[in-house]
C-alpha positions as CSV (number, residue, x, y, z in Angstrom):
1,M,122.5,104.2,91.8
2,E,124.7,101.2,93.0
3,L,122.0,99.5,95.5
4,N,124.2,99.7,98.5
5,E,123.7,103.4,98.2
6,F,120.0,103.0,99.4
7,D,121.1,102.4,102.8
8,A,121.8,106.4,102.9
9,V,118.7,107.4,101.1
10,L,116.3,105.4,103.6
11,S,118.1,107.4,106.6
12,R,117.4,110.9,104.8
13,R,115.2,113.4,106.2
14,P,112.3,114.0,106.4
15,F,111.1,110.3,106.4
16,G,114.4,108.3,107.1
17,D,116.3,111.1,109.6
18,S,116.1,109.5,112.9
19,T,117.8,112.8,114.4
20,Y,114.6,114.6,112.8
21,L,112.2,112.2,114.0
22,H,113.3,112.0,117.5
23,E,112.9,115.7,117.9
24,Q,109.8,116.2,116.2
25,M,108.1,113.4,118.4
26,H,109.9,114.3,121.9
27,A,108.2,117.8,121.0
28,A,104.6,116.2,120.5
29,F,105.0,114.0,124.1
30,R,106.0,117.5,125.7
31,R,102.9,119.3,124.1
32,R,100.8,116.4,125.7
33,L,102.5,117.0,129.1
34,E,101.8,120.6,129.2
35,S,98.0,119.5,127.9
36,I,97.5,117.1,131.0
37,G,99.4,119.3,133.4
38,P,96.4,121.2,134.7
39,A,94.6,118.1,135.8
40,V,98.1,115.9,136.3
41,P,100.3,117.8,138.3
42,A,102.9,114.9,137.7
43,G,102.9,115.7,134.2
44,R,103.6,119.3,135.0
45,R,106.5,118.4,137.0
46,L,107.8,115.4,134.7
47,L,107.8,118.3,132.0
48,S,109.8,120.6,133.9
49,A,112.7,118.4,135.2
50,L,112.8,117.3,131.2
51,E,113.7,121.0,130.4
52,Q,116.4,120.8,132.7
53,A,117.7,117.4,131.9
54,D,120.4,116.6,129.0
55,P,119.2,115.3,125.5
56,Q,120.3,111.8,126.3
57,T,118.0,111.7,129.2
58,E,115.1,113.2,127.3
59,Y,115.8,110.6,124.4
60,R,115.5,107.8,127.1
61,V,112.6,108.6,129.1
62,L,110.4,110.0,126.2
63,G,111.2,106.7,124.9
64,D,110.4,105.0,127.9
65,P,107.5,102.2,126.8
66,L,105.7,102.9,130.1
67,V,106.2,106.5,130.2
68,R,104.8,106.8,127.1
69,R,101.8,104.7,127.7
70,A,100.6,106.7,130.8
71,I,101.0,109.9,129.2
72,Q,99.0,108.9,125.8
73,Q,96.3,107.2,128.2
74,L,96.1,110.4,130.3
75,V,95.8,112.8,127.0
76,I,93.4,110.4,125.6
77,E,91.0,110.3,128.8
78,E,91.4,113.8,129.1
79,A,90.2,114.5,125.7
80,A,87.6,112.0,125.2
81,G,86.8,110.6,128.6
82,R,88.0,106.9,127.6
83,R,89.4,104.6,130.2
84,R,92.0,102.2,129.7
85,Q,93.7,99.3,131.2
86,L,96.1,101.6,133.3
87,P,94.0,103.8,136.0
88,P,94.6,107.3,135.9
89,H,96.3,107.6,139.5
90,L,98.4,104.7,138.2
91,C,99.4,106.6,135.1
92,A,100.4,109.7,137.7
93,Q,102.4,107.4,139.6
94,V,104.6,106.5,136.6
95,L,105.0,110.3,135.8
96,E,106.1,110.7,139.5
97,A,108.6,107.8,139.1
98,A,110.0,109.0,135.7
99,E,110.3,112.6,137.7
100,R,112.3,111.3,140.3
101,H,114.5,109.4,137.6
102,V,115.3,112.3,135.5
103,R,116.2,114.7,138.7
104,A,118.4,112.1,140.1
105,G,120.3,112.4,137.1
106,A,120.1,109.1,135.7
107,T,120.9,108.6,132.2
108,G,118.7,105.4,131.1
109,G,114.8,105.1,131.0
110,P,112.8,105.3,134.6
111,L,111.5,101.3,133.7
112,Q,115.2,100.4,132.9
113,G,116.1,101.2,136.4
114,D,120.0,100.5,137.0
115,A,121.7,101.3,134.0
116,A,125.0,99.8,135.0
117,A,123.0,96.2,135.4
118,A,121.2,97.0,132.1
119,R,122.6,94.5,129.2
120,W,122.5,96.4,125.9
121,L,121.9,95.5,122.2
122,G,125.0,97.4,121.3
123,E,126.1,100.8,122.1
124,P,124.1,102.3,124.9
125,S,123.5,105.4,123.9
126,R,121.1,104.4,120.7
127,T,120.2,100.6,121.2
128,P,117.7,98.9,123.2
129,W,118.5,97.4,126.6
130,I,117.0,93.7,126.7
131,W,114.5,92.8,129.6
132,G,116.5,90.3,131.9
133,P,116.3,88.3,135.5
134,G,114.5,90.9,138.4
135,Q,113.8,93.5,135.8
136,G,109.9,93.4,136.8
137,D,110.7,93.7,140.5
138,D,110.0,97.4,141.3
139,F,106.9,99.4,140.6
140,L,107.6,100.5,137.5
141,G,108.6,96.7,136.4
142,R,105.3,95.0,137.9
143,T,103.3,97.9,136.1
144,F,105.0,97.2,133.1
145,G,104.8,93.4,133.2
146,G,101.0,93.9,134.2
147,L,100.7,96.2,131.1
148,V,102.1,93.6,128.6
149,E,99.7,90.9,130.2
150,W,96.9,92.8,129.6
151,Q,97.6,93.9,126.1
152,F,99.1,90.3,125.0
153,G,97.5,87.9,127.0
154,A,100.9,86.3,128.8
155,G,103.9,88.1,130.1
156,L,107.6,87.8,129.2
157,C,110.5,85.8,130.0
158,A,113.9,86.9,131.1
159,A,116.4,86.7,128.5
160,T,119.3,84.3,129.1
161,D,123.1,84.8,128.4
162,A,122.5,82.8,124.9
163,D,119.6,84.7,124.2
164,V,121.3,87.9,124.5
165,A,124.5,86.7,122.5
166,A,121.6,85.6,119.6
167,L,120.6,89.0,119.5
168,R,123.6,90.6,119.4
169,D,125.0,88.4,116.7
170,A,121.9,89.6,114.5
171,A,122.4,93.5,115.2
172,R,126.0,93.0,114.4
173,L,125.0,91.4,111.0
174,L,122.3,94.1,110.5
175,D,125.5,96.2,111.0
176,E,127.3,94.8,108.1
177,V,124.7,95.0,105.6
178,V,122.7,97.9,106.6
179,P,124.7,99.8,109.0
180,L,122.3,103.3,108.7
181,T,119.3,101.9,108.1
182,S,119.5,99.1,111.1
183,R,121.1,101.9,113.5
184,S,118.0,104.4,112.3
185,A,115.7,102.1,113.1
186,L,117.1,100.6,116.5
187,S,117.4,103.8,117.7
188,H,113.4,103.8,117.8
189,T,113.4,101.1,119.8
190,H,114.1,101.5,123.8
191,L,113.3,97.6,125.0
192,I,113.1,94.2,123.6
193,G,111.1,91.7,125.4
194,L,111.6,88.0,124.8
195,T,108.6,85.7,125.0
196,P,108.4,82.2,125.7
197,G,106.6,81.4,122.3
198,T,103.8,79.4,124.2
199,G,100.2,80.2,125.8
200,A,99.2,83.2,124.5
201,W,102.4,83.9,122.6
202,K,102.1,81.0,120.5
203,G,102.4,81.2,117.0
204,K,103.9,84.8,117.2
205,A,107.8,85.0,115.6
206,S,107.8,88.5,116.8
207,T,105.5,91.7,117.3
208,S,105.0,95.4,118.6
209,Q,102.0,97.5,118.9
210,F,101.2,101.0,118.5
211,T,99.7,101.3,121.7
212,V,102.7,99.9,123.5
213,T,105.3,102.2,121.8
214,G,109.2,101.9,122.4
215,V,109.3,97.9,122.8
216,V,109.6,94.9,120.5
217,F,108.9,91.2,121.5
218,L,110.7,88.3,119.8
219,N,110.1,84.8,120.5
220,R,113.2,83.2,122.3
221,T,112.9,79.8,120.7
222,L,113.6,80.8,117.3
223,L,116.5,82.8,117.6
224,T,118.7,80.3,115.7
225,N,119.4,81.5,112.8
226,P,121.2,85.2,112.7
227,W,119.8,86.1,109.4
228,W,116.4,85.5,110.5
229,V,117.0,87.3,113.6
230,A,118.4,90.0,112.0
231,E,115.2,90.3,109.6
232,H,112.9,90.2,112.7
233,L,114.7,92.4,114.7
234,L,114.9,95.1,112.0
235,H,111.3,94.4,110.9
236,E,109.9,95.3,114.2
237,A,112.5,98.4,114.9
238,L,110.9,99.6,111.6
239,H,107.6,99.6,113.2
240,Q,108.7,101.7,115.9
241,K,110.4,104.1,113.5
242,L,107.0,104.4,111.9
243,Y,105.1,104.8,115.4
244,D,107.2,107.5,116.1
245,F,106.6,109.3,113.0
246,R,102.9,108.9,113.1
247,H,102.8,110.4,116.8
248,A,104.5,114.1,115.3
249,H,102.8,113.9,112.0
250,S,99.7,113.4,110.2
251,M,100.2,110.2,108.8
252,L,96.3,109.5,108.9
253,V,93.4,111.8,108.6
254,R,92.3,111.0,112.2
255,D,95.6,111.7,113.7
256,L,94.5,115.2,113.5
257,G,93.1,114.7,116.7
258,A,94.6,115.2,120.2
259,V,96.7,112.0,120.4
260,P,96.9,109.1,118.0
261,E,95.1,106.2,118.8
262,G,95.4,102.7,118.1
263,P,94.3,101.1,114.8
264,S,91.0,99.7,116.3
265,G,87.9,100.4,114.2
266,E,89.5,101.0,111.3
267,A,87.6,99.4,107.8
268,R,90.2,96.7,106.9
269,R,90.5,97.4,103.4
270,V,93.9,95.8,102.5
271,V,94.1,91.9,101.6
272,S,97.7,91.0,102.6
273,L,97.2,88.1,99.8
274,W,100.4,86.0,100.9
275,N,99.1,85.5,104.3
276,V,96.4,82.7,105.7
277,P,93.2,84.6,106.7
278,G,92.5,82.3,109.6
279,P,88.5,82.1,110.8
280,D,89.0,85.8,111.6
281,G,90.3,87.2,108.5
282,S,93.5,88.4,109.9
283,N,94.9,89.0,106.5
284,R,92.8,92.1,106.1
285,W,94.4,95.3,107.3
286,N,93.5,98.6,108.0
287,T,95.1,101.5,106.6
288,H,97.4,101.5,109.6
289,R,98.6,98.1,109.3
290,A,99.1,98.2,105.5
291,M,101.3,101.3,105.9
292,A,103.4,99.7,108.5
293,A,103.8,96.7,106.5
294,F,104.5,99.0,103.4
295,H,107.3,100.7,105.4
296,V,108.9,97.7,106.6
297,Y,108.8,95.9,103.2
298,V,110.5,98.5,101.2
299,H,113.4,98.1,103.8
300,L,113.2,94.7,103.8
301,A,113.7,94.5,100.2
302,L,117.1,96.3,100.9
303,F,118.3,94.2,103.2
304,G,117.5,90.9,101.5
305,A,119.1,92.1,98.4
306,L,122.2,93.3,99.9
307,A,122.3,90.1,102.3
308,E,122.1,88.1,99.1
309,R,124.8,89.6,97.6
310,L,126.9,89.6,100.7
311,S,125.9,86.0,101.9
312,A,128.9,84.3,100.5
313,R,131.6,86.7,102.2
314,L,129.6,86.3,105.9
315,R,129.0,82.8,105.7
316,D,131.8,81.8,107.7
317,R,130.2,84.3,110.8
318,Y,126.7,83.9,110.5
319,G,126.0,80.8,108.5
320,P,124.2,79.8,105.4
321,L,121.4,82.3,104.0
322,D,119.3,79.2,103.4
323,A,119.7,77.9,107.2
324,P,116.8,76.4,108.6
325,R,114.2,79.1,109.4
326,P,115.5,81.2,106.5
327,M,115.1,85.1,106.3
328,T,112.3,86.5,103.6
329,P,114.0,86.5,100.0
330,S,114.7,90.0,98.4
331,R,111.8,89.1,95.5
332,K,109.0,88.4,97.6
333,A,109.7,91.4,99.9
334,F,110.0,94.0,96.5
335,D,106.7,92.2,95.5
336,R,104.8,92.4,98.9
337,A,106.0,96.2,99.1
338,H,104.9,96.9,95.3
339,Y,101.4,95.4,96.0
340,L,100.8,97.0,99.6
341,G,102.0,100.4,97.8
342,E,99.4,100.0,95.2
343,S,97.1,99.3,97.9
344,L,97.4,102.2,99.8
345,R,96.8,104.5,96.8
346,T,93.6,102.5,95.4
347,G,91.9,101.7,98.5
348,C,93.3,103.9,101.3
349,W,94.4,107.4,100.1
350,E,91.1,109.0,101.7
351,E,91.9,107.9,105.3
352,L,96.1,108.9,104.6
353,G,96.6,112.4,106.1
354,V,98.9,114.9,104.1
355,A,102.0,113.7,105.6
356,G,101.1,110.0,105.2
357,R,100.4,110.7,101.5
358,H,103.9,112.1,101.1
359,L,105.1,108.8,102.9
360,V,103.9,106.7,100.4
361,D,105.0,109.2,97.5
362,W,108.5,108.7,99.0
363,L,108.8,105.2,99.6
364,S,107.2,104.5,96.3
365,S,110.1,106.3,94.6
366,V,112.4,104.4,96.1
367,L,111.2,101.2,95.7
368,D,110.8,102.2,91.8
369,A,114.3,103.0,91.8
370,M,115.6,99.9,93.9
371,D,114.0,97.5,91.6
372,P,114.9,96.9,88.1
373,A,111.9,94.3,87.6
374,P,108.5,95.3,89.6
375,P,105.6,93.2,89.0
376,P,102.9,94.4,86.6
377,P,100.8,96.8,88.2
378,G,97.6,94.9,89.9
379,A,99.6,91.4,89.7
380,S,98.1,89.2,92.5
381,L,98.8,85.7,91.2
382,H,102.2,85.2,92.5
383,L,101.2,86.6,95.8
384,L,98.1,84.1,96.0
385,M,100.6,80.9,95.2
386,D,102.4,82.0,98.5
387,R,99.5,81.2,100.7
388,Y,98.3,78.6,98.5
389,L,101.3,77.2,99.4
390,R,102.0,78.0,102.6
391,E,98.7,76.7,103.9
392,A,99.8,73.2,102.4
393,R,102.8,73.5,104.5
394,R,100.8,74.3,107.6
395,L,98.6,71.2,107.0
396,R,101.5,69.0,107.5
397,K,102.2,69.8,110.8
398,L,98.4,69.0,112.3
399,P,97.8,65.7,113.7
400,P,95.4,63.4,111.9
401,S,91.4,63.9,111.9
402,D,88.7,62.4,110.4
403,G,86.8,65.6,109.8
404,L,90.0,67.4,108.6
405,A,90.6,64.3,106.2
406,R,87.1,64.7,104.8
407,V,87.6,68.2,104.0
408,L,91.1,68.0,102.3
409,R,89.5,65.1,99.6
410,R,86.5,67.4,99.1
411,L,89.1,70.6,98.4
412,A,90.9,68.4,96.3
413,V,88.3,67.9,93.8
414,A,87.1,71.2,94.1
415,E,90.7,72.6,93.4
416,A,91.3,70.4,90.4
417,D,87.8,71.4,88.9
418,A,88.7,75.2,89.2
419,F,92.3,74.2,88.0
420,R,91.0,72.8,85.2
421,A,88.6,75.5,84.0
422,I,91.7,78.0,84.7
423,L,93.6,76.3,82.2
424,S,90.7,76.2,79.8
425,A,90.0,79.7,80.0
426,V,93.8,80.6,79.0
427,G,93.7,77.6,76.2
428,A,96.1,75.6,78.1
429,Q,94.9,72.2,76.5
430,A,98.2,70.1,76.7
431,P,98.9,71.4,80.1
432,R,95.8,70.7,81.3
433,D,95.8,67.0,79.8
434,E,99.0,66.4,81.4
435,A,97.7,67.9,84.7
436,A,94.8,65.8,84.6
437,A,97.1,62.9,85.4
438,E,99.5,64.4,87.7
439,A,96.8,66.0,90.0
440,A,95.7,62.7,90.9
441,P,98.6,60.7,91.9
442,E,98.2,57.7,93.8
443,Q,97.5,58.5,97.2
444,V,100.5,57.9,99.7
445,G,100.8,58.4,103.1
446,D,98.2,60.8,105.0
447,D,95.6,63.4,103.3
448,G,98.0,66.3,104.2
449,E,101.1,65.2,102.5
450,F,98.7,64.1,99.2
451,F,97.2,67.7,99.5
452,A,100.2,69.6,99.8
453,R,101.7,67.9,96.7
454,R,98.4,68.6,94.6
455,R,99.1,72.1,95.5
456,R,102.3,72.1,94.4
457,H,101.7,70.6,91.2
458,I,98.8,73.4,90.6
459,A,101.1,76.2,91.5
460,D,104.0,75.3,89.8
461,T,101.6,75.0,86.5
462,L,100.1,78.3,87.0
463,L,103.4,80.1,87.8
464,R,105.2,78.8,84.6
465,L,102.4,79.2,82.3
466,A,102.4,82.9,83.5
467,P,104.7,84.7,80.9
468,N,106.0,86.9,83.3
469,G,105.9,85.1,86.3
470,Y,103.1,87.4,87.8
471,S,99.9,87.0,85.7
472,L,97.7,84.6,83.5
473,D,96.0,87.5,82.4
474,A,98.8,88.3,80.2
475,L,98.0,85.1,78.2
476,P,95.3,85.5,75.2
477,R,91.9,84.4,76.7
478,T,89.7,81.6,75.4
479,A,86.4,81.6,77.9
480,G,85.3,83.5,80.8
481,G,86.6,86.4,82.6
482,S,89.8,87.2,84.5
483,A,92.2,83.8,84.6
484,D,94.0,85.5,87.5
485,G,90.4,86.2,89.3
486,M,89.7,82.6,88.7
487,V,92.5,81.7,90.8
488,R,91.8,84.2,93.6
489,D,88.0,82.7,93.5
490,M,89.8,79.2,94.0
491,V,92.3,80.6,96.8
492,E,89.8,82.4,98.6
493,A,87.1,79.9,98.8
494,S,89.3,77.1,99.8
495,S,91.1,79.2,102.5
496,R,87.6,79.9,104.1
497,E,87.0,76.1,104.3
498,L,90.5,75.1,105.6
499,A,90.6,78.1,108.4
500,T,86.9,76.3,109.8
501,A,88.7,73.0,109.5
502,V,92.2,73.6,110.8
503,A,90.4,75.5,114.1
504,S,88.1,72.6,114.4
505,A,91.2,70.1,114.1
506,G,93.0,72.1,116.4
507,A,90.8,72.4,119.2
508,S,90.1,68.6,119.2
509,A,93.8,68.1,119.3
510,P,95.1,66.5,122.5
């Protein structure tokens, strides 16, 4: 198959067909409204109103982030007696407002309010609207704003005309590269909220959560490169598509309960090797998050590969592919997808439901068909080196600190020793001698720059030594155990110490 044909493959039933997924998700939420009806009359009345509404109204109401949050919360409290941020009486008021909205003949979502004033990403029937000025002034807007602040620790900012133009530009770019995939994903997103990139939102380029479905959040300060914006818009929209799938299918074993809940409490079995762990080990993912990332990276691999092919033709309109804040290269997306698919099979299979296992099989088959040169099973060197270099780049942005400088000097010595041991294990005597001279250049500039140059040399050498670019274990070993294992031990040990040092440096910064 030609690569562009996979755009259609990833939009087919059952796992990619949005029409089917919307139908199943709507049926699931109608059942939930029916289940809470005896205890919450507003739920019964909303269900009755939806039964008389047209499909477009049902699509927008049952996709509305606040309405869905209220329904989910009422079902959870009814089934398990668990209390959430929205009190039951407030949830009931949300459903009452939604019922009035439906009976008034409105076609948009209740939270959206006046459809005529809404600013849409694209065609109004199947693309999200964008949170704008005055959007949080009524009851539903204030309630949603409070929910966002409770969930994320800070609120949204209203999109400017320039923000809207940047988002629409990214949507047009998606439509030129992966039209079927992007239209499908965006149809599962009902609202785009922009964040200021400060306070609780600092460090978050984009985000979405299973507990607040139907809405994606993007950092407005980063809406500069259309390729980057397109990737993150697609990334978060794909999460929404998977969330809709999970609401109506047994993606996880525990989804067989009354209503799928958020990911809290699950064992974090998958390590995203390319991500910096931080002091809280945030690169360790539970099954829900690993599945969500696998789903995204299979699609991003296709988007990246096609974007790279089309970049010359699209350059005049959208700028160069390698502009500041570039998108993820397709090779990285392919590699991460392969790793996550393997990890789901080896570490999470017992936690996946029947539908979840079939989804992994389907995505894996598409991935294998798209990628003519996959990494060998179990490969980790390339992923670890991504993290290794990313950590070094982050250090350059930190203010000078005596404490951090001491840690970097100590780690530089430890990593040089580990590097020599790795080279010795694979019999790389000549490169080792060469590295011994190059790994200790005269220190120029701050310690962060020196440390970053050391790491770049180590990473380049190890990747160059790997016969396939993925694993040192393909080399004959002269001593010790797995060379890849030795690399991982080096990187993990340094990551733990760096996480503590960086957190301390950040806390002491003025």
